[in-house]
N, C-alpha and C positions, 0 to 999 in steps of 0.2 A: 249544747250548741251555745257559742258565746253571743253574749249581747252587748250591741253598743248603746251606751247613754243617748236615752231620746230617740233613738232610733229603732227600727226594727228589725225584731232578732233574726240576724244571720242575712238579710238583704244587703246585698252586694250594692257597695257605691254607700251606706250610711256611713257619717263622718260625726264625730261628737259634736255637742254644742258648747259654745263657750260664752261666757259674757263680754259685753264689748269693752274694752280696756277704757280707762280712765286717764285721758291726757292731761300734760302738763302744760300750763298755759304760756306761749313763748315769750308774751311781754314778760312777764313775771323774771323767766330768767333775764332776759336783757336787761332789766334791773336791777338784779343782782351782780351781775357781772358789770356795769356802768358802776356800780355804788363801790365794788371791791377796787377796781383799777383807778376811781379816783379821775378820770382823763376828761370827763362829761359832768360833772354831778347834777345840772338841771335834767339832762335826758334819764337819768335812773331815773330821778324823783317822779318824772313825768312819767315815763313808765308804769312805774309801779302804781300810780294813781290811777291810771288808766286799766291796769291789768286787775285791780282788784275787783270792781262792779261787774267784770267779763267773766272771771272765774265763778262769782256766785251764780250769775246768769247762766250758763254752761255747766256746771257742775265738773270742773276742772281742779284739776291739783295745781298748787303752785301759791295757794294763799301766804304759806311762811315766807316762802320767795320772795314773793312782791314787798309784804310787810318790813324783810330785812333790807330788801333795796330802797326801800323808800328811805329808811331809819340810815342806812350808810350813804345816801346821797344829801337827805338832808345836813348830815354831820360834816359831807364834804364842804357843801354851797356855804357851810357856814366859817369853814376853816378857812375859804375863797375870799369869801368877805371879811374877814378881819386881816387876812394878808394883804390886800387891797387899800384898806383902810390904813395898817401900821408900815406899809412898806415891804413886808418880810417877802411876801410874794414876788416884788420886783428883784430883790435882795437875792432871793433864790434862783428867781431865772436867770440872774445875770451871770450867778455861780456854775449852775448848769451850761450856759450859752459859753461859759468863759473855759469851761472843762472838755464841752464837744470839739469846741475848737483848736483846743492843745493839743486831743486826742486825734484829732483830723490831721494837725501839722504833723505831728509823729508819726503817724501810719504814711503820710507823704514823704518824709526821709528816711523812713524803713525801706530797704530794697535789699534785693538779692547781691552780692558780687557782681554780679555778671551786668547788672545795668548799671553799675558804676559809670559816669561818664569821665573824661581827661581833666583833671584840676579837683576833681571834686576830692574834698578829706573825710574821713571817717572815722567812726568809732566803730569796733570790733570786739563783742561782749565777750565772742569764743576767745579773743585774745590771739589770733592768728592760726587757729590750729588748721589742721591739713585740708580739713572741707568745711566752709562757714557756708550758712543757710542765709543769713542776716546781718548787714552792717547799716548803721544811723547815720547818714549825712549830714555833717555839722559845718558851721563856717569853720574856715580854716585860722581865722584869727583865736579860736577856740582849742581849747587842748583835744588832743586829736593822736589814734592811733596809726593813722596810715592816711596817703595822698594816692590817689590813682593817676599815673601817667600813660597808660597807654593800654591797648589792648591788640589782639591776635587771632587770627583761627589757625588752630591746628590743622595742618594735610599731611597726605602721605602715608597715613593708613588707613588700612581698611577695615579692620577690626580694631577694639580695647587693645592698646600698647601696654600699658601698663604704665605703673606710676612715674617709676626710673626714667622709662623711654621720655613720659612728659615731660619730668622734670630737667632731664637735660637740654630738651629743646627749648624748655619754659626760661632756663637760667640765663642762657645765650641770649634770647631774643629781647628778654627781657633788660638785661646789662646792657644791651645795644637802645632799647628805648630811654632806661633811666638816665643812661649817658647824654642823649640828647636832651631830654627834659633837663637836666638841671647842669648846665656848664658850670655854673661857678660852685663847685665842689663844697666851696670853703662855707658855703650857708647851709650846707645841709650836716643836721649833728651827727656826732659821730658815733652814737646808739642806733641810728636810723637807715638803714640797710635797702638793697633791694627786695623785694617781696612778688607773689604771685598766687593770683587765687586758680588752680585746677581744674577742668572736669572731672566727675567722678565716673568711676564705671557705672552706677546709675544713669546719672546726667548723660554721659555718651550715649546708650542705647537708648535716651529720648534726642538724638541729635545734637547735643551742647558739644560742641568744638572752640569753644572760646577760654581763651588765656585773658585774667585781667593783670594787668601789671600795675608795680606801685611802690612807694616808699614807705616803709613801716618800722614800726618799734617795739620788741617786747616786751621793750623796759616801761617807764613813764613817759605819758604820753608827751607831746610834743605842739609846740604854736607856731604858728605862721606857716606861709608855702614855701615850698624848698623849687619851687619853678624858676628855672631861671633858662629862658630859651629866646627866641624870634618874636614872641609875643612879650617878654618883658623887657629886654635886652637892647641897646644901639646899636648900630652896624659895629663902631670899633670895639665897646665891650665882649659882643661876639666874636669879632674876627681875633682880639688876644686870647679868649680862652680857645678858642678854635687852635691857635696855636701853639699853647703852653702846655695844654692839658694830656696830650698824646706822652708829652715826657712824664708826666705824673701815671698815667695809666701803664706804662712801659715798666716802670719802678717797679710797681707790683707784682708784675711777671717775673720776678728772680725765682730761680728754681729752687726748691726746697732742700735739695741736696747739691753741698759744698761742691768746687772745682776736685777736688781731692776724688769725689766720689762720682761725679757726672763733668766731665768737664767739658764736651762738647755743647752740653743745654747749656751751661754758665758762658760760653765764648759765643753761642749763639743769640742767647738774653744779652751781651754786652752791645752786639753787633746791630741789634732791634732798637736798642736805646739809643745807640748813637745817632744812628738813623733819624729818630726823633728829634735829638739834640740838634741834627744839621738841618731839618726840615723848620723845627723852631726858629732858626738864625737866620734862616732865607724868609720867611713868612715878617718876623720883625722889621726884616731892612727892606722888604719888598711894600710897604704900607705907609701911606700919610697920614700920621698920627695927632690928634690934637698938641695943639703947642704945650700944655701942661704934661704932659707924658711923653715929650720929645726924650728928655734929659734921662727920665727914670728908663725907659726903651733903651736908648744907647747905652746905658749902664749894666744893662741886664745883657744887650746882646754881645758887649764884651766879654762879661763874664761866661757866658755860652761856649764863645770861642775857644777861651782856655780849653774849659771843661771838653767840648770836643777832642783836643788833642790827646787828653790822658785815657777819654774814655777809647779814643781808635787803639792805644798801645794796650789796654786791656782787650779788645774783641779780637786785637790782632797776636793775641801773645803765645807761646810756641808751646808750653804748657803750664801743669796747674802751679807749679812754682812761680813762674814767670807771672803768670793770673794773679796770684797772691802778691806778688812785688809792686804791682800795680794797682791793685785794688781800693787800698785805702784814699790813697791823693784821686782819682777817678771821682770816689764819693766827697770828699773834700771841695772840688772845684765845683762841683753842681750844686746851685743854690738853693737849700732845703725851700725857699718859700715861692720859688720860681716868680720872682717880681711883685712882692709886696707893696713896693714905691708903686710900680705901673699901676695895681690893681686903686691904690690911691686914689693915683690920678684920672683912672677914668671912672671912678665912680661904683667900683665893684666892692666886696667884702676881702678888707686887708686885713683880717684877723684869723688866724688857724684856728678850726676848732678845738677844744679842750682835747689833748690826750694825742692830737692828729699832729705826724712828725714834717708833713710835707713830702717832697721829691727824695728826702733822704731817709724817708722814713724804712 
């Protein structure tokens, strides 16, 4: 028959008897913790001194903890006094405070690309990889990788459309946004181009449909804002750029295939460019310009009048041979700078960025 210790043999309900466990004094534990972390040295000292007589009276464990807490706290108190007397504590506190403030400032400037606001310049440590998760907002006067120009929401897709479809939408929309953001194209460095941040398939599933447009570079960071729109330009500057910029845009639309390979496309392009030249002629003549700009405006208008006649021959060429015959003279008639003297008179950037050839590029 089984026997339970200190119980009746075989009696139902009999349980073993155990000695009461020896508890550890809580004040001793608090003293040690306070001494280790050094946050409130006097508190650890007081807790340890109070704990010792209680431990002895109650037969508790923790005497070693209390003594260790007293020693550590006393040492911390000594360091605190020395620091206050020598000024070292103040120096340490100031260093901590400065580091904390710098850390908070850096955290405040670090954000997701989707949180970028129009006009903010930023550094991208991922160097403009396909999907960035973090950018650092900086003063535009400092070197930076990009400048946010606008944002829009993707619509028309019930489910994730894939990167290729999003690229197609983003490229067109961001080109339009960037064109309006930087009307003074000569102020944009040659290695700074249209860029955008897209939703990923993962963020799309969480409801993200935002595209962030930017001017950015994958090469050396650039300084200064490229913004030149209604918020930074006066009415005359804006009017002039809106008049001549479409010519520059049309120039870059020249087909890759030459007239011998695709005559129809080249003839259509020449016609489009002719329309922009004629619109510019009308725009220059239909506005009252500042006195300083009147002479350069008249000279540019006369030049565009001659260019219009020669581009009309190109746009009405009967075949590729006739097109080639009129091609060079048409280009020579179109001013490569589209009015640098006018830009000077109006206070715009009057020097082409290095490597950019203007309208005749």
